[in-house]
Wavefront OBJ file of the C-alpha trace (Angstrom):
o trace
v 0.000 0.000 0.000
v 2.881 2.373 0.786
v 4.367 1.656 -2.646
v 1.009 2.446 -4.231
v 0.732 5.782 -2.392
v 4.319 6.595 -3.364
v 3.366 5.929 -6.998
v 0.321 8.181 -6.682
v 2.526 10.926 -5.229
v 4.916 10.940 -8.172
v 2.099 10.492 -10.682
v 0.299 13.539 -9.284
v 3.538 15.532 -9.200
v 4.124 14.732 -12.871
v 0.593 15.602 -13.927
v 0.542 18.859 -11.975
v 3.877 19.906 -13.441
v 2.565 19.196 -16.940
v -0.729 20.930 -16.149
v 0.866 24.086 -14.758
v 3.338 24.376 -17.636
v 0.541 23.724 -20.123
v -1.664 26.367 -18.519
v 1.204 28.857 -18.601
v 1.693 28.179 -22.318
v -2.054 28.474 -22.967
v -2.379 31.746 -21.053
v 0.435 33.343 -23.050
v -0.486 31.906 -26.459
v -4.195 32.767 -26.043
v -3.151 36.421 -25.867
v -0.660 36.178 -28.745
v -2.891 34.238 -31.164
v -6.474 34.887 -32.293
v -9.258 32.257 -32.110
v -9.089 31.894 -35.907
v -5.345 31.127 -35.782
v -5.765 28.647 -32.949
v -8.668 27.052 -34.839
v -6.457 26.039 -37.775
v -4.076 24.130 -35.512
v -6.958 22.724 -33.432
v -8.579 21.199 -36.493
v -5.294 19.550 -37.513
v -4.699 18.280 -33.978
v -8.203 16.827 -33.780
v -7.801 14.984 -37.090
v -4.422 13.604 -36.007
v -5.933 12.568 -32.646
v -7.887 9.852 -34.467
v -4.617 8.416 -35.774
v -3.030 8.806 -32.318
v -5.484 6.216 -30.956
v -4.215 3.645 -33.445
v -0.501 4.484 -33.122
v -0.014 2.413 -29.947
v -2.328 -0.352 -31.195
v -2.844 -1.560 -27.644
v 0.886 -2.288 -27.196
v 1.081 -0.219 -24.008
v -1.953 -1.864 -22.426
v -0.701 -5.291 -23.519
v 2.656 -4.774 -21.803
v 1.010 -3.589 -18.562
v -1.612 -6.330 -18.243
v 0.385 -9.311 -19.618
v 1.153 -11.730 -16.776
v 4.655 -12.694 -17.943
v 6.900 -10.829 -20.362
v 9.927 -12.277 -22.131
v 12.271 -10.989 -24.832
v 10.190 -12.525 -27.650
v 7.050 -10.655 -26.520
v 8.953 -7.391 -26.096
v 10.539 -7.628 -29.556
v 7.141 -8.469 -31.075
v 5.661 -5.422 -29.317
v 8.405 -3.233 -30.804
v 7.737 -4.619 -34.290
v 4.010 -3.938 -33.953
v 4.652 -0.374 -32.832
v 7.047 0.292 -35.723
v 4.704 -0.999 -38.417
v 1.585 0.766 -37.111
v 3.222 4.134 -36.384
v 5.032 4.416 -39.713
v 1.949 3.370 -41.666
v 0.009 6.099 -39.856
v 2.675 8.664 -40.750
v 2.201 7.773 -44.426
v -1.601 7.879 -44.070
v -1.670 11.332 -42.436
v 0.739 12.658 -45.061
v -1.367 11.273 -47.921
v -4.639 12.551 -46.418
v -3.381 16.094 -45.746
v -4.399 17.538 -49.137
v -7.862 15.889 -49.352
v -8.707 16.941 -45.786
v -7.600 20.525 -46.440
v -9.885 20.558 -49.480
v -12.812 19.019 -47.547
v -12.623 21.666 -44.813
v -11.854 24.421 -47.356
v -8.806 25.423 -45.293
v -5.544 25.423 -47.340
v -3.386 26.023 -44.231
v -4.507 22.669 -42.838
v -2.366 20.768 -45.366
v 0.980 21.935 -43.991
v -0.194 21.460 -40.388
v -1.042 17.792 -41.036
v 2.159 17.171 -42.986
v 4.292 18.450 -40.112
v 2.286 16.629 -37.443
v 2.838 13.353 -39.326
v 6.513 13.569 -38.293
v 5.420 12.693 -34.767
v 4.497 9.189 -35.882
v 8.019 8.587 -37.181
v 9.454 9.347 -33.731
v 6.981 7.343 -31.638
v 8.343 3.764 -32.054
v 11.753 4.695 -30.625
v 10.170 5.228 -27.198
v 6.950 3.219 -27.616
v 7.845 0.514 -25.090
v 9.492 2.757 -22.526
v 6.452 4.459 -20.941
v 4.286 1.308 -20.566
v 7.213 -0.621 -19.067
v 7.891 2.213 -16.631
v 4.204 2.195 -15.653
v 4.224 -1.587 -15.244
v 7.206 -1.208 -12.920
v 5.540 1.797 -11.189
v 8.607 3.943 -11.959
v 6.744 7.238 -11.964
v 9.840 9.282 -11.191
v 11.209 8.434 -14.645
v 7.820 9.171 -16.246
v 7.889 12.551 -14.483
v 11.219 13.365 -16.166
v 9.950 12.411 -19.642
v 6.712 14.391 -19.507
v 8.258 17.399 -17.772
v 10.866 17.631 -20.550
v 8.050 17.598 -23.102
v 6.088 20.350 -21.336
v 9.038 22.669 -20.734
v 10.161 22.384 -24.354
v 6.606 22.849 -25.625
v 6.215 26.037 -23.569
v 9.538 27.593 -24.559
v 9.316 26.784 -28.265
v 5.624 27.677 -28.617
v 5.926 31.087 -26.959
v 9.187 31.890 -28.764
v 7.718 31.122 -32.190
v 4.523 33.069 -31.421
v 6.559 36.119 -30.406
v 8.443 35.804 -33.706
v 5.116 36.036 -35.568
v 4.800 32.383 -36.673
v 1.018 32.403 -36.044
v -0.592 28.923 -35.920
v 2.725 27.314 -36.921
v 4.091 28.151 -33.458
v 1.722 25.527 -32.013
v 2.890 22.916 -34.529
v 6.549 23.663 -33.824
v 5.933 23.385 -30.070
v 4.373 19.928 -30.421
v 7.232 18.596 -32.558
v 9.901 20.020 -30.258
v 8.139 18.545 -27.216
v 7.981 15.102 -28.824
v 11.696 15.216 -29.604
v 12.473 16.205 -26.002
v 10.358 13.288 -24.733
v 12.214 10.883 -27.006
v 15.657 12.024 -25.878
v 14.694 11.873 -22.197
v 13.108 8.425 -22.553
v 16.391 7.075 -23.924
v 18.113 8.141 -20.684
v 15.655 6.318 -18.379
v 14.946 3.364 -20.679
v 14.611 0.009 -18.825
v 17.593 -2.216 -19.596
v 15.481 -5.259 -20.460
v 13.870 -3.541 -23.458
v 15.093 -4.747 -26.867
v 16.558 -2.566 -29.598
v 15.588 -4.888 -32.484
v 12.053 -5.939 -33.502
v 10.837 -9.445 -34.302
v 7.775 -10.832 -36.098
v 7.554 -13.825 -33.747
v 4.673 -13.432 -31.296
v 3.025 -10.500 -33.097
v -0.235 -12.397 -33.581
v -1.132 -12.288 -29.873
v -0.401 -8.553 -29.698
v -2.336 -7.809 -32.876
v -5.345 -9.798 -31.583
v -5.263 -7.899 -28.278
v -4.714 -4.575 -30.058
v -7.565 -5.128 -32.506
v -10.127 -5.138 -29.688
v -8.378 -2.495 -27.629
v -7.848 -0.128 -30.560
v -11.033 -0.807 -32.504
v -13.316 0.336 -29.717
v -10.908 3.091 -28.728
v -10.895 4.493 -32.256
v -14.681 4.726 -32.331
v -14.632 6.183 -28.824
v -12.079 8.810 -29.852
v -14.132 9.564 -32.958
v -17.041 10.256 -30.629
v -14.893 12.501 -28.437
v -13.571 14.571 -31.338
v -16.881 14.517 -33.220
v -17.930 17.958 -31.903
v -14.705 19.521 -33.220
v -14.954 17.831 -36.612
v -18.631 18.698 -36.972
v -18.175 22.316 -35.829
v -15.171 22.757 -38.148
v -17.265 21.667 -41.129
v -20.812 22.800 -40.305
v -20.102 26.069 -38.442
v -16.647 27.699 -38.752
v -13.007 27.603 -37.621
v -13.418 30.347 -35.010
v -16.308 28.481 -33.371
v -14.124 25.384 -33.349
v -11.448 27.302 -31.416
v -14.028 28.557 -28.871
v -15.405 25.057 -28.367
v -11.879 23.669 -28.097
v -11.042 26.237 -25.430
v -14.132 25.170 -23.459
v -13.103 21.525 -23.704
v -9.555 22.356 -22.579
v -10.975 24.046 -19.492
v -13.066 20.955 -18.734
v -9.984 18.843 -19.377
v -8.132 20.465 -16.480
v -9.619 17.886 -14.098
v -8.599 15.007 -16.352
v -5.079 16.403 -16.606
v -4.759 17.106 -12.893
v -6.564 14.104 -11.404
v -7.801 11.405 -13.798
v -4.615 11.165 -15.840
v -2.576 11.041 -12.620
v -4.729 8.300 -11.086
v -5.216 6.080 -14.165
v -1.523 5.163 -14.739
v -1.435 3.832 -11.169
v -4.857 2.195 -10.889
v -4.579 0.362 -14.222
v -1.526 -1.690 -13.135
v -3.143 -2.002 -9.692
v -6.386 -3.376 -11.181
v -4.318 -5.762 -13.302
v -2.269 -6.862 -10.270
v -5.373 -7.562 -8.180
v -6.881 -9.469 -11.091
v -3.695 -11.512 -11.659
v -3.174 -12.346 -7.990
v -6.882 -12.491 -7.083
v -5.860 -12.418 -3.430
v -8.656 -10.188 -2.217
v -12.358 -11.003 -2.287
v -14.086 -9.276 -5.164
v -10.885 -8.870 -7.177
v -10.436 -5.341 -8.482
v -14.019 -4.125 -7.815
v -13.427 -2.905 -4.216
v -10.407 -0.937 -5.454
v -12.577 0.522 -8.222
v -15.288 1.627 -5.768
v -12.784 3.247 -3.408
v -11.127 4.975 -6.372
v -14.343 6.510 -7.722
v -15.352 7.549 -4.200
v -12.169 9.612 -3.975
v -12.469 10.777 -7.593
v -15.991 12.165 -7.190
v -15.039 13.849 -3.908
v -12.700 15.935 -6.050
v -14.550 16.119 -9.369
v -18.046 17.146 -8.261
v -16.951 20.238 -6.267
v -14.480 21.082 -9.047
v -17.092 21.040 -11.803
v -19.546 22.947 -9.592
v -16.907 25.663 -9.168
v -16.090 25.639 -12.894
v -19.731 25.842 -13.959
v -20.441 28.852 -11.739
v -17.114 30.641 -12.296
v -16.650 29.934 -16.033
v -16.723 33.559 -17.215
v -14.273 35.033 -14.652
v -11.958 32.055 -15.173
v -11.926 32.462 -18.951
v -11.167 36.180 -18.620
v -8.251 35.550 -16.245
v -6.720 32.624 -18.127
v -7.394 33.443 -21.778
v -8.512 37.062 -22.047
v -11.680 38.856 -23.105
v -11.565 37.567 -26.695
v -12.442 34.041 -25.486
v -15.474 35.059 -23.376
v -17.943 33.321 -25.725
v -16.603 29.945 -24.560
v -17.855 30.466 -20.966
v -21.517 29.389 -21.537
v -20.261 26.225 -23.243
v -18.127 25.400 -20.192
v -21.043 25.899 -17.783
v -23.256 23.545 -19.777
v -20.706 20.780 -20.357
v -19.636 20.669 -16.688
v -22.739 18.540 -16.133
v -21.521 15.867 -18.557
v -18.025 15.830 -17.059
v -19.391 15.490 -13.515
v -21.573 12.518 -14.480
v -18.816 10.775 -16.426
v -16.376 11.098 -13.510
v -18.332 8.300 -11.783
v -17.255 5.934 -14.554
v -13.903 7.364 -15.649
v -11.984 4.367 -14.253
v -14.287 1.718 -15.751
v -12.218 1.404 -18.944
v -9.120 0.468 -16.958
v -11.097 -2.058 -14.907
v -12.452 -3.745 -18.043
v -9.072 -3.936 -19.794
v -7.232 -5.052 -16.647
v -9.715 -7.898 -16.126
v -9.519 -9.071 -19.739
v -12.876 -7.658 -20.900
v -11.516 -5.962 -24.040
v -14.392 -7.117 -26.237
v -16.983 -5.633 -23.900
v -15.038 -2.366 -23.778
v -14.789 -2.298 -27.573
v -18.550 -2.818 -27.964
v -19.267 -0.135 -25.387
v -16.956 2.334 -27.143
v -18.581 1.576 -30.489
v -22.154 2.144 -29.324
v -21.288 5.227 -27.281
v -19.299 6.753 -30.151
v -22.053 6.174 -32.720
v -24.712 7.632 -30.414
v -22.556 10.702 -29.757
v -21.995 11.372 -33.451
v -25.716 10.982 -34.208
v -26.743 13.365 -31.417
v -24.175 16.006 -32.378
v -25.013 15.901 -36.088
v -28.593 16.674 -35.130
v -27.541 19.498 -32.788
v -24.918 21.284 -34.956
v -27.341 23.173 -37.263
v -28.709 24.970 -34.174
v -25.363 26.452 -33.081
v -22.654 26.039 -30.445
v -24.961 25.995 -27.427
v -26.986 23.179 -28.979
v -23.756 21.225 -29.570
v -22.851 21.679 -25.889
v -26.226 20.281 -24.804
v -25.704 17.472 -27.311
v -22.456 16.613 -25.522
v -24.386 16.413 -22.232
v -27.083 14.157 -23.709
v -24.551 11.796 -25.341
v -22.517 11.591 -22.108
v -25.598 10.582 -20.116
v -26.224 7.818 -22.656
v -22.592 6.711 -22.429
v -22.708 6.606 -18.625
v -25.830 4.444 -18.752
v -24.066 2.008 -21.114
v -20.965 1.866 -18.878
v -23.060 1.089 -15.812
v -24.810 -1.687 -17.739
v -21.404 -3.255 -18.502
v -20.243 -2.886 -14.904
v -23.388 -4.566 -13.640
v -23.209 -7.406 -16.163
v -19.474 -8.127 -15.912
v -18.707 -7.241 -12.281
v -22.066 -7.628 -10.557
v -22.041 -3.990 -9.471
v -25.533 -3.006 -8.308
v -26.875 0.547 -8.062
v -27.164 0.389 -4.284
v -23.482 -0.558 -3.952
v -22.448 2.201 -6.360
v -24.657 4.746 -4.564
v -23.196 3.724 -1.198
v -19.690 4.403 -2.565
v -20.791 7.825 -3.889
v -23.160 8.927 -1.097
v -20.574 10.871 0.901
v -19.240 12.562 -2.238
v -22.745 13.812 -3.014
v -23.105 15.250 0.490
v -19.620 16.783 0.226
v -20.599 18.521 -3.014
v -23.710 19.948 -1.313
v -21.553 21.303 1.527
v -19.264 23.122 -0.931
v -22.130 24.560 -3.025
v -23.001 27.828 -1.159
v -19.845 29.868 -2.051
v -20.029 29.441 -5.873
v -23.809 29.838 -5.945
v -23.578 33.092 -3.969
v -20.758 34.332 -6.218
v -22.980 33.891 -9.294
v -24.865 36.978 -8.081
v -21.856 38.906 -6.803
v -19.109 38.335 -9.423
v -20.313 40.941 -11.991
v -19.597 43.615 -9.375
v -15.984 42.613 -8.570
v -12.825 41.862 -10.559
v -12.623 38.330 -12.008
v -9.481 37.498 -10.015
v -11.083 38.535 -6.709
v -14.238 36.529 -7.479
v -12.176 33.427 -8.246
v -9.945 33.798 -5.193
v -12.783 34.284 -2.703
v -14.839 31.426 -4.154
v -11.923 28.991 -4.371
v -10.741 29.651 -0.805
v -14.292 29.439 0.594
v -14.947 26.162 -1.239
v -11.615 24.737 -0.087
v -12.478 25.535 3.544
v -15.903 23.895 3.150
v -14.330 20.886 1.414
v -11.681 20.373 4.099
v -14.297 20.559 6.838
v -16.639 18.295 4.879
v -14.238 15.377 4.270
v -13.523 15.070 8.006
v -17.108 15.718 9.094
v -18.374 13.007 6.726
v -15.368 10.705 7.383
v -14.881 10.388 3.633
v -12.421 7.862 2.188
v -10.361 10.703 0.782
v -9.803 12.104 4.301
v -7.821 8.979 5.195
v -5.713 9.272 2.067
v -5.195 12.977 2.717
v -3.949 12.393 6.277
v -1.619 9.585 5.201
v -0.153 11.757 2.465
v 0.249 14.679 4.892
v 2.047 12.451 7.411
v 4.336 11.116 4.705
v 5.247 14.600 3.486
v 5.749 15.847 7.063
v 7.973 12.867 7.853
v 10.127 13.564 4.805
v 10.391 17.231 5.735
v 11.574 16.408 9.278
v 13.995 13.811 7.888
v 15.440 16.375 5.491
v 15.793 18.996 8.256
v 17.519 16.504 10.562
v 20.231 16.027 7.957
l 1 2 3 4 5 6 7 8 9 10 11 12 13 14 15 16 17 18 19 20 21 22 23 24 25 26 27 28 29 30 31 32 33 34 35 36 37 38 39 40 41 42 43 44 45 46 47 48 49 50 51 52 53 54 55 56 57 58 59 60 61 62 63 64 65 66 67 68 69 70 71 72 73 74 75 76 77 78 79 80 81 82 83 84 85 86 87 88 89 90 91 92 93 94 95 96 97 98 99 100 101 102 103 104 105 106 107 108 109 110 111 112 113 114 115 116 117 118 119 120 121 122 123 124 125 126 127 128 129 130 131 132 133 134 135 136 137 138 139 140 141 142 143 144 145 146 147 148 149 150 151 152 153 154 155 156 157 158 159 160 161 162 163 164 165 166 167 168 169 170 171 172 173 174 175 176 177 178 179 180 181 182 183 184 185 186 187 188 189 190 191 192 193 194 195 196 197 198 199 200 201 202 203 204 205 206 207 208 209 210 211 212 213 214 215 216 217 218 219 220 221 222 223 224 225 226 227 228 229 230 231 232 233 234 235 236 237 238 239 240 241 242 243 244 245 246 247 248 249 250 251 252 253 254 255 256 257 258 259 260 261 262 263 264 265 266 267 268 269 270 271 272 273 274 275 276 277 278 279 280 281 282 283 284 285 286 287 288 289 290 291 292 293 294 295 296 297 298 299 300 301 302 303 304 305 306 307 308 309 310 311 312 313 314 315 316 317 318 319 320 321 322 323 324 325 326 327 328 329 330 331 332 333 334 335 336 337 338 339 340 341 342 343 344 345 346 347 348 349 350 351 352 353 354 355 356 357 358 359 360 361 362 363 364 365 366 367 368 369 370 371 372 373 374 375 376 377 378 379 380 381 382 383 384 385 386 387 388 389 390 391 392 393 394 395 396 397 398 399 400 401 402 403 404 405 406 407 408 409 410 411 412 413 414 415 416 417 418 419 420 421 422 423 424 425 426 427 428 429 430 431 432 433 434 435 436 437 438 439 440 441 442 443 444 445 446 447 448 449 450 451 452 453 454 455 456 457 458 459 460 461 462 463 464 465 466 467 468 469 470 471 472 473 474 475 476 477 478 479 480 481 482 483 484 485 486 487
């Protein structure tokens, strides 16, 4: 358990470093670039995101969940990564001109051509991150991702100041990827092979087909709003919607993406060992209890304080994204109950069920958003909410069928989080009336500090699971501080 908490500590440190550096870059670039300029890059990044799902082809998940790994399996994983990534580079390059013509945006061609270079670099570090996660070496992962973020920030801002417009964002991404590659070579596990092999690829390809097939449809559903807005509305609206999604993504960057690299190997370990009654399900319930204790107050704050937050972070020119944020906070709050379900399914060998779930959820999302797009951005935002509610219902159905998770058990795990959210609600609700009369920064500061005080009191009053984790983490940090001072 101590090793697990140590892993969480480094995982959170890595994600917060990346988040803070990313926010710094966004705050500067949002003032140097217009929504129309950002929209060109955003469209290219969204299109490439579909290929990004396929690039790993489940190799990372395979390496983490596989019970025993030998040199033959590792070399086969490297071969799979090489073939898939380089084929994707060729595909993105070939599709750049037709996609630019389809979206009637000539600048998109060069953006896609340059972003295709990323796929050429990927295989050289493709096995490193999953092996580091399998070994719970989050200190090394911290170094890799921090190098990426620092380079991205420095290059992106420098190019924007030089007047490179949307190309500054492309240059930042490529420079960050190169920095990640160079750092990963320094912390690369010694057991990883340098040469690929075809032997054993069949098992990886079979695993990857289910893992990637559903994931591709799921990603298509996630990026569907951007693709639909880019075609049916305009590039500037795409940038505004993208900015709203990035604000909602702060929780995923700060919490979900820090928790998932640890809980996925943990789910897999509990499933492999099967030492505890119920396998990985009790760990899942405790995880989502802690997740919702953080996510529900966060999205309540974000929904109420969207406009002041946008003004402080991005500037007045992005104010039209605030109503979109307020609406879509509902979908993010609901989905946070099931954000760890994917890792539970994959870790317990239920890839086919996950693939089917992704397929149905993705198709429903696309259908809903296509119907909403002709009515404008606000309708698209409500479409996102409706499709997320449908997705959550499908995920619960899978959890109940495959893990025997009943509503009453799920509600019992979430009951204290719901009460905690109610305890933190008064400050942001009061500020909804007051914030037009004060500066945005003052409104945010007062609300955040008031909510934090209510939250801290609430977790101990309710004896929430997260209070135990908080105290253990505080003791660990205090112990290290005293140890350092004694030396």
